[in-house]
C-alpha beads as a LAMMPS data file, in Angstrom:
LAMMPS data file: protein, C-alpha beads

148 atoms
147 bonds

1 atom types
1 bond types

-500.0 500.0 xlo xhi
-500.0 500.0 ylo yhi
-500.0 500.0 zlo zhi

Masses

1 110.0

Atoms # bond

1 1 1 192.394 328.032 436.687
2 1 1 193.687 325.365 439.062
3 1 1 193.402 326.054 442.768
4 1 1 195.904 325.166 445.478
5 1 1 197.046 326.468 448.865
6 1 1 198.064 329.753 447.221
7 1 1 194.390 330.280 446.345
8 1 1 193.534 329.857 450.025
9 1 1 196.215 332.450 450.826
10 1 1 194.593 334.816 448.315
11 1 1 191.208 334.259 449.978
12 1 1 192.750 334.919 453.401
13 1 1 194.459 338.128 452.197
14 1 1 191.220 339.237 450.525
15 1 1 189.274 338.575 453.749
16 1 1 191.805 340.298 455.983
17 1 1 191.982 343.324 453.680
18 1 1 188.199 343.751 453.749
19 1 1 187.960 343.239 457.490
20 1 1 190.665 345.863 458.020
21 1 1 189.208 348.323 455.469
22 1 1 185.825 348.151 457.202
23 1 1 187.452 348.589 460.623
24 1 1 186.153 345.233 461.840
25 1 1 189.504 343.915 463.071
26 1 1 192.762 345.367 464.311
27 1 1 196.165 343.698 463.996
28 1 1 199.813 344.687 463.922
29 1 1 200.979 345.148 460.343
30 1 1 204.164 343.183 461.037
31 1 1 201.907 340.173 461.756
32 1 1 199.976 340.463 458.483
33 1 1 201.768 337.649 456.621
34 1 1 201.503 335.332 459.631
35 1 1 197.813 336.207 459.911
36 1 1 197.269 335.438 456.213
37 1 1 199.051 332.088 456.559
38 1 1 197.086 331.150 459.696
39 1 1 193.750 332.134 458.139
40 1 1 194.598 330.255 454.924
41 1 1 195.245 327.150 457.024
42 1 1 191.875 327.681 458.737
43 1 1 190.210 328.037 455.330
44 1 1 191.844 324.754 454.325
45 1 1 189.437 322.941 456.652
46 1 1 186.424 324.489 454.899
47 1 1 187.480 324.251 451.259
48 1 1 188.984 321.671 448.935
49 1 1 191.278 322.840 446.184
50 1 1 191.835 321.239 442.777
51 1 1 195.134 320.022 444.202
52 1 1 193.321 318.336 447.134
53 1 1 190.860 316.666 444.765
54 1 1 193.688 315.492 442.507
55 1 1 195.541 313.956 445.460
56 1 1 192.373 312.272 446.734
57 1 1 191.604 310.834 443.285
58 1 1 195.164 309.492 442.940
59 1 1 194.862 307.867 446.362
60 1 1 191.545 306.225 445.426
61 1 1 192.916 304.876 442.144
62 1 1 196.038 303.549 443.863
63 1 1 193.848 301.883 446.504
64 1 1 191.891 300.125 443.750
65 1 1 194.770 299.240 441.429
66 1 1 197.736 299.187 443.774
67 1 1 200.859 301.229 443.258
68 1 1 202.649 300.252 440.057
69 1 1 205.621 302.481 439.170
70 1 1 205.631 301.092 435.611
71 1 1 202.035 302.103 434.931
72 1 1 202.877 305.696 434.008
73 1 1 201.089 308.866 435.032
74 1 1 197.960 307.831 436.903
75 1 1 196.348 311.212 436.187
76 1 1 196.132 310.278 432.503
77 1 1 193.848 307.308 433.186
78 1 1 190.110 307.147 432.686
79 1 1 189.709 305.786 436.229
80 1 1 191.449 308.879 437.659
81 1 1 189.143 311.207 435.680
82 1 1 186.090 309.277 436.853
83 1 1 187.208 309.387 440.519
84 1 1 187.945 313.101 440.258
85 1 1 184.487 313.828 438.812
86 1 1 182.799 311.743 441.530
87 1 1 184.708 313.592 444.263
88 1 1 183.655 316.955 442.794
89 1 1 180.019 315.804 442.564
90 1 1 180.088 314.783 446.228
91 1 1 180.552 318.395 447.368
92 1 1 177.090 319.419 446.097
93 1 1 177.668 322.940 447.356
94 1 1 178.936 326.182 446.007
95 1 1 182.237 326.664 444.298
96 1 1 183.827 329.951 445.266
97 1 1 186.772 331.140 443.221
98 1 1 187.500 327.568 442.151
99 1 1 187.436 326.355 445.762
100 1 1 184.945 323.620 446.666
101 1 1 182.990 324.135 449.893
102 1 1 183.364 321.237 452.312
103 1 1 180.873 322.824 454.705
104 1 1 178.173 325.468 454.310
105 1 1 179.139 329.080 453.709
106 1 1 177.595 330.021 457.072
107 1 1 179.802 327.420 458.766
108 1 1 182.854 328.810 456.965
109 1 1 181.990 332.335 458.111
110 1 1 181.472 331.121 461.685
111 1 1 184.833 329.319 461.570
112 1 1 186.602 332.485 460.356
113 1 1 184.718 334.619 462.884
114 1 1 185.872 332.324 465.700
115 1 1 189.387 332.368 464.282
116 1 1 189.397 336.185 464.396
117 1 1 188.051 336.193 467.954
118 1 1 190.566 333.616 469.214
119 1 1 193.724 334.365 467.218
120 1 1 196.656 335.918 469.045
121 1 1 197.480 337.663 465.750
122 1 1 194.257 339.695 465.876
123 1 1 194.481 342.519 468.405
124 1 1 190.778 343.387 468.516
125 1 1 187.452 342.677 466.795
126 1 1 184.966 345.552 466.435
127 1 1 181.793 343.680 465.521
128 1 1 179.268 341.391 467.123
129 1 1 179.327 337.715 466.204
130 1 1 176.286 338.186 463.973
131 1 1 177.658 341.292 462.213
132 1 1 180.981 339.601 461.557
133 1 1 179.374 336.396 460.284
134 1 1 177.053 338.305 457.919
135 1 1 179.947 340.399 456.619
136 1 1 182.117 337.319 456.057
137 1 1 179.387 335.435 454.169
138 1 1 179.020 338.362 451.738
139 1 1 182.741 338.835 451.243
140 1 1 183.630 335.158 450.885
141 1 1 180.799 334.648 448.383
142 1 1 182.252 337.450 446.198
143 1 1 185.832 336.162 446.238
144 1 1 187.511 335.653 442.895
145 1 1 191.245 334.914 442.671
146 1 1 191.456 337.111 439.558
147 1 1 190.195 340.142 441.501
148 1 1 191.906 339.434 444.834

Bonds

1 1 1 2
2 1 2 3
3 1 3 4
4 1 4 5
5 1 5 6
6 1 6 7
7 1 7 8
8 1 8 9
9 1 9 10
10 1 10 11
11 1 11 12
12 1 12 13
13 1 13 14
14 1 14 15
15 1 15 16
16 1 16 17
17 1 17 18
18 1 18 19
19 1 19 20
20 1 20 21
21 1 21 22
22 1 22 23
23 1 23 24
24 1 24 25
25 1 25 26
26 1 26 27
27 1 27 28
28 1 28 29
29 1 29 30
30 1 30 31
31 1 31 32
32 1 32 33
33 1 33 34
34 1 34 35
35 1 35 36
36 1 36 37
37 1 37 38
38 1 38 39
39 1 39 40
40 1 40 41
41 1 41 42
42 1 42 43
43 1 43 44
44 1 44 45
45 1 45 46
46 1 46 47
47 1 47 48
48 1 48 49
49 1 49 50
50 1 50 51
51 1 51 52
52 1 52 53
53 1 53 54
54 1 54 55
55 1 55 56
56 1 56 57
57 1 57 58
58 1 58 59
59 1 59 60
60 1 60 61
61 1 61 62
62 1 62 63
63 1 63 64
64 1 64 65
65 1 65 66
66 1 66 67
67 1 67 68
68 1 68 69
69 1 69 70
70 1 70 71
71 1 71 72
72 1 72 73
73 1 73 74
74 1 74 75
75 1 75 76
76 1 76 77
77 1 77 78
78 1 78 79
79 1 79 80
80 1 80 81
81 1 81 82
82 1 82 83
83 1 83 84
84 1 84 85
85 1 85 86
86 1 86 87
87 1 87 88
88 1 88 89
89 1 89 90
90 1 90 91
91 1 91 92
92 1 92 93
93 1 93 94
94 1 94 95
95 1 95 96
96 1 96 97
97 1 97 98
98 1 98 99
99 1 99 100
100 1 100 101
101 1 101 102
102 1 102 103
103 1 103 104
104 1 104 105
105 1 105 106
106 1 106 107
107 1 107 108
108 1 108 109
109 1 109 110
110 1 110 111
111 1 111 112
112 1 112 113
113 1 113 114
114 1 114 115
115 1 115 116
116 1 116 117
117 1 117 118
118 1 118 119
119 1 119 120
120 1 120 121
121 1 121 122
122 1 122 123
123 1 123 124
124 1 124 125
125 1 125 126
126 1 126 127
127 1 127 128
128 1 128 129
129 1 129 130
130 1 130 131
131 1 131 132
132 1 132 133
133 1 133 134
134 1 134 135
135 1 135 136
136 1 136 137
137 1 137 138
138 1 138 139
139 1 139 140
140 1 140 141
141 1 141 142
142 1 142 143
143 1 143 144
144 1 144 145
145 1 145 146
146 1 146 147
147 1 147 148
């Protein structure tokens, strides 16, 4: 399965649903879609998608070879595949639901915790920083787009 921004939206919806179900946050239901979109954008800082990696590999190949419209689809080249594999190797961390961690899972959880605390879309947070961070680490680690 290829990941893109929609996968980040699924992760955000999954996170928000669990936070709400466990009475850890409160928000107005009419703001739910905006909250999902804002959290997905926040997650975008912490994760790279297959789409991000593809774009980065294309950029690297074009930097090396120059842009040549007559060359054909750059994603069919051996150089593109090599660049893509090197980018993936550089993450060295976990892959969660096809999303590549750019920072540690604890940093991701702290980022989302701070987002929840600071967002105008979240009415209230009913957990300490530590409780929320621990909860988020567990939930994010178990995310799978197929189950979300």
